[in-house]
GUKOLTOR-926665 format. One line per field, with one value per residue (C-alpha): x, y, z. Coordinates in steps of 0.5 Angstrom, whole numbers. Last residue first. Layout:
GUKOLTOR-926665
c1 <- [X, ...]
c2 <- [Y, ...]
c3 <- [Z, ...]
//
This chain:
GUKOLTOR-926665
c1 <- [22, 16, 10, 4, -3, -6, -13, -15, -9, -6, 2, 6, 13, 12, 19, 18, 24, 20, 14, 18, 21, 15, 12, 18, 17, 10, 7, 10, 6, -1, -6, -12, -16, -14, -7, -6, 0, 2, 7, 6, 11, 8, 8, 1, 1, 8, 8, 2, 5, 11, 7, 3, 9, 13, 7, 3, 7, 13, 11, 7, 14, 18, 13, 8, 4, -3, -1, -1, -8, -9, -14, -11, -5, -4, -8, -4, -4, -8, -8, -13, -13, -8, -8, -16, -14, -9, -13, -19, -14, -12, -19, -23, -27, -34, -35, -41, -41, -44, -48, -46, -53, -54, -48, -41, -36, -29, -27, -22, -27, -33, -29, -26, -33, -36, -29, -29, -33, -29, -23, -18, -13, -16, -17, -10, -8, -13, -13, -13, -16, -15, -20, -18, -25, -28, -35, -36, -29, -31, -38, -34, -29, -34, -39, -36, -29, -31, -36, -31, -29, -21, -21, -22, -24, -21, -24, -18, -20, -16, -18, -19, -15, -9, -2, -3, 4, 8, 13, 15, 9, 4, 8, 8, 1, -1, 4, 0, -7, -11, -18, -20, -26, -33, -37, -33, -35, -42, -41, -38, -44, -49, -46, -45, -52, -54, -50, -52, -56, -50, -46, -40, -37, -31, -31, -27, -27, -20, -19, -12, -8, -2, -6, -1, -7, -9, -2, -1, -8, -6, 1, -2, -7, -2, 2, -5, -6, 1, 1, 4, 3, 0]
c2 <- [44, 45, 41, 40, 40, 36, 35, 42, 45, 48, 50, 49, 52, 59, 63, 67, 64, 57, 60, 64, 57, 54, 59, 58, 51, 51, 44, 42, 45, 44, 48, 50, 53, 60, 59, 57, 60, 58, 59, 67, 69, 73, 81, 81, 87, 86, 79, 80, 85, 81, 75, 78, 81, 75, 71, 75, 81, 78, 73, 78, 82, 76, 74, 68, 68, 66, 58, 59, 62, 69, 72, 79, 78, 71, 67, 70, 67, 68, 62, 64, 67, 73, 73, 75, 82, 83, 81, 85, 91, 90, 91, 85, 86, 87, 94, 97, 101, 95, 91, 84, 81, 78, 74, 75, 70, 73, 71, 77, 82, 81, 82, 88, 91, 90, 93, 99, 104, 101, 103, 96, 95, 89, 86, 86, 82, 76, 73, 65, 65, 59, 58, 54, 51, 52, 52, 59, 61, 58, 62, 69, 68, 66, 71, 78, 76, 72, 77, 82, 77, 75, 71, 64, 61, 54, 50, 45, 39, 34, 27, 26, 24, 29, 28, 26, 22, 23, 26, 33, 33, 32, 37, 43, 42, 42, 48, 51, 50, 44, 44, 37, 33, 30, 35, 41, 39, 39, 45, 48, 46, 48, 55, 56, 54, 59, 65, 64, 70, 74, 72, 67, 67, 62, 56, 50, 44, 41, 34, 32, 26, 22, 15, 11, 8, 15, 17, 11, 13, 20, 18, 13, 18, 23, 18, 16, 23, 24, 18, 11, 7, 0]
c3 <- [41, 37, 41, 36, 39, 34, 30, 27, 29, 35, 35, 41, 44, 40, 40, 35, 31, 32, 28, 23, 21, 21, 16, 11, 12, 10, 11, 17, 23, 23, 19, 23, 17, 20, 24, 31, 36, 43, 48, 49, 54, 59, 61, 59, 54, 52, 51, 46, 42, 41, 40, 34, 31, 30, 26, 22, 21, 20, 16, 11, 11, 9, 3, 2, 8, 5, 6, 14, 14, 17, 22, 22, 27, 28, 33, 39, 46, 52, 57, 63, 70, 70, 62, 62, 65, 60, 54, 57, 58, 50, 49, 46, 39, 37, 39, 36, 30, 26, 30, 33, 36, 29, 29, 26, 23, 23, 16, 15, 11, 15, 21, 18, 16, 23, 26, 23, 27, 33, 31, 29, 34, 37, 30, 29, 35, 33, 39, 41, 48, 52, 58, 65, 68, 74, 71, 74, 71, 64, 65, 67, 61, 55, 56, 57, 55, 49, 48, 46, 40, 40, 34, 38, 44, 46, 52, 54, 57, 61, 63, 71, 77, 74, 73, 65, 63, 57, 62, 59, 54, 60, 64, 59, 58, 66, 66, 60, 65, 63, 67, 69, 66, 67, 71, 68, 61, 63, 66, 60, 55, 60, 61, 53, 52, 58, 55, 48, 47, 50, 44, 44, 37, 36, 40, 40, 45, 46, 49, 51, 48, 49, 51, 48, 43, 42, 40, 36, 32, 31, 28, 23, 21, 19, 15, 12, 10, 8, 3, 4, -2, 0]
//
């Protein structure tokens, strides 16, 4: 049988599952106020079955190969940096006793409020009826700093870019290196993770992969893997 990239990836995933080297990652994006009870119920259900995962927990799991808590771990991830991630998702995660992981599109936060609606539509940042033109849709940097004291906050590129779209050194700097510099400056921490639009894993784009390593990220989150970049 010919081994293709797809079959090779499946083999790696199957081995990881058999060896117990996996965590549950639940992905969220827009969390409108109208979905408060839905998100509350989902997070409470996760907390009833799984233990929270901090960055230190992930580092320990990677280093030792053993999960050190009594129940399996779960990572609720909230992408893009919506205002309602800070106002809805974060309090509900805390209420449930979970550590939330926020992957923030740093350039989205810098867009003037009057332009955020159009910016979101132009950059695959999905909006819902509750999101109105002229109202603030993105987190503020003060909210990012506050979230970082209780949760994991890390970049999701600057403008919600895909790895495949980064074809120049300027684009790579803007979407890979600069977001980490900016977030580290705001939080006073070392942003450990990154993720690209469409969930591209580490590996297919050597120039982008090199920049991810140069920036100092330790993990890349993709559609099916959390990859350590050591």
